[in-house]
N, C-alpha and C positions, 0 to 999 in steps of 0.2 A: 216453674213448677212447685207446687205447695204439697208436700207429703204428709198426709194425715196417716199418725202412727196406729197401726191395726195390731193390737196385742192382743185380741179377741176378747175384749171386755166391753160389753153394750153394743148398743147401735151407732156404730162409727159411720155408717153409710149417710145418716141424716146430718151431719158434720160435713162429710165429703159433697153432699148433693147440695147443701146450703151454700159453701164456697164456689161452686161450678155456677150456682144461680145469679151470683153477682160476678162472674167473668172469670174466676180463677180456673187453671189448669190443676185441680185438686185430685190426688188419686190415695188412694187407700194402698199404705206400704207396710209389709210383713216381714220384709227382708231387708236387715241393715244395710246392705251392698246397695239395693236399689234406691236407697235415701240419698246415696252420696252427692248426687248431683241437684239437689232440692235447694229452692231460692227461699222457701219458708218451710217451717214447721209447725202443726198442729197437732197437739196432744189431747185429744178427748177422755173420756172416762166416768163411768159411773159405778155405784155400788160402794165397797168397803176398800179405805185405803190401803189396809195391808194386803188385800189381794189383787188389787191393781198394782202395787208398788213389786210384788212378788210375780205378777204375769209379765209387767214391762220388763224386768230383769232378766226373766226366761227366755225372752225372745231377743235379747241383746239390742232392744230399741233404747234401752237407758242409755248406753253409749253413745246412739245416734243424737240424742235429746241435750245431753251434755255437750256433745262435740260442737253441735250447732250453735248453742248459747256462747261456748268459748270462742266461736268463729264470728259471734255478731250475728248469725244470720236471723232475722226475725220469727219469732216464736211465740205460739199463742197456745197456753193451757187452758182447757174448759172443764168446769166442774172438778171432778177428782182429779184430772190432768193438770189444772190448775193447783188443786193440793199437793199435788207430789211436787211442785217445785220449791216448796219449803222442805224445812229438816227433817219434819216427822209431824205425827199426829196422835192426839189423845184417843182417837178411835183404835188404834192398834199402836201402843207405845213401842213395841218391838221392832216394826217396821220403820226402815229409814226410807226418807224422801229423797231427792234428787239435790237438796241442798244449794239449789241456785239462788233462792231467795233466804234470807234469814227469819227465823222466827218458827212457829209451830200453830198445828192446824189445831183449834178449840172448839168443844162441843157448844151448840148454840144456847143462849142464856136460858136458865131457869123460869117456869112461869109462862114459856110459850109451846105450841104443839110441837113435837119432833115426829117427823121432819117438816122444815118449812118447805111446803108443796102449793105455791100459790105464785101468783103475777104481784109483783112489787115496784116500787118506785126507787130510782136512785137519787142520791144525794151525791153530787159529782165536786170533786175538789179540783179537777181538771187533769186531764188525759187526752193525749193524741188518738187515743182507741177511741173514745167516745167523743170525738168532735163531731158537732153537727146534730147530735141527737137530741130529739125534743125535750122540753121540760112541762111536765113530768115525763121520764121516759121509763116506760114501763118494760118489765124483763121478767123471765119466767125461772123461778127457782125450785128446785128439789134437792135437798140435803138437811143434815142433821149437824152438820160441823163446818167450821169455815177459818180461814187464816185469821191469827192476831193481827190488830193493827199495827203498821210498822210506818215509816217513812217512805215505803213503797205504795202504802194505800193511795188509790185515786177515787174511789167512790165507795159509799155504803148503802145499806138499805136499812130502815127502821124494822126491827122484829126482836121484841123485847130490849131495845136497846141497839146503837149500832152495831152492824155487822158487815164485814168487810166483803165487797161485791166485786171489785176489781182491784188489781195491782199492775204496777209498771216499773221496771227498770231496764234501762236503755231499749234495746230492742225485743225485750221480752215483756210480753202482756200475760194477764190472767183474767179470766171471769169466772167467778162461782156460779153465774147463772148460766143457762142455755141459750146462746144468741142463736143457735140454729130451730129453735122454739120458741122464739120471741118475737115473731111476725116482721114487720118492717123496721122496728127498731133494731131487732136485732140482726137483720140483714144488712143494714146501714154499719154497724159494729163490724162486721165481718168484712165489710166493702171497704172501710178504713185499713183494716189489717191486709188486704189484698192489695191495697194502693202502697202501704208502706213497704211491702214485699216486691212489688213492681220499681220504688225508688231505690231500693236497695240493691236490686239484680245488677 
């Protein structure tokens, strides 16, 4: 079972349905106790970093996320859910991220439209999550901030310079774009995550 953490932010059902479409037993979970037996965790998110961080902690689902990472359960963060894996964000400097990945989320470069709200291609450095995606791989972004590049970065897109699109550390993956809105490419990426969950279960 893959738990899609439901902390009341955005349209989480689209992520749940996309995972179900590629064969996962995916369920929206808003109660920390209901996530106890999950084989995989997905943390979506849209909107502002600070509001999402606050809502995640208010529901107690932040402990579900950090516990899953500590136990090596496959974990996928999407959009703001990806950003929440880092230590913090320039968008809301007083809000703390989960600190699962080192680094800070930065505003997109100057000289480009904010937000990036478009399809863009990935420059892939190597990633199990992105295995088998076509070249070029077109995916859909909606964001004004993105994590800074670190050793965990596995792909970027070009938007006024290289912008982090995915990162990976062990069984923890994150996508700044929305795989559930990225057509066949996005479904393929989600299928790779589901396969990783199956292997680890």
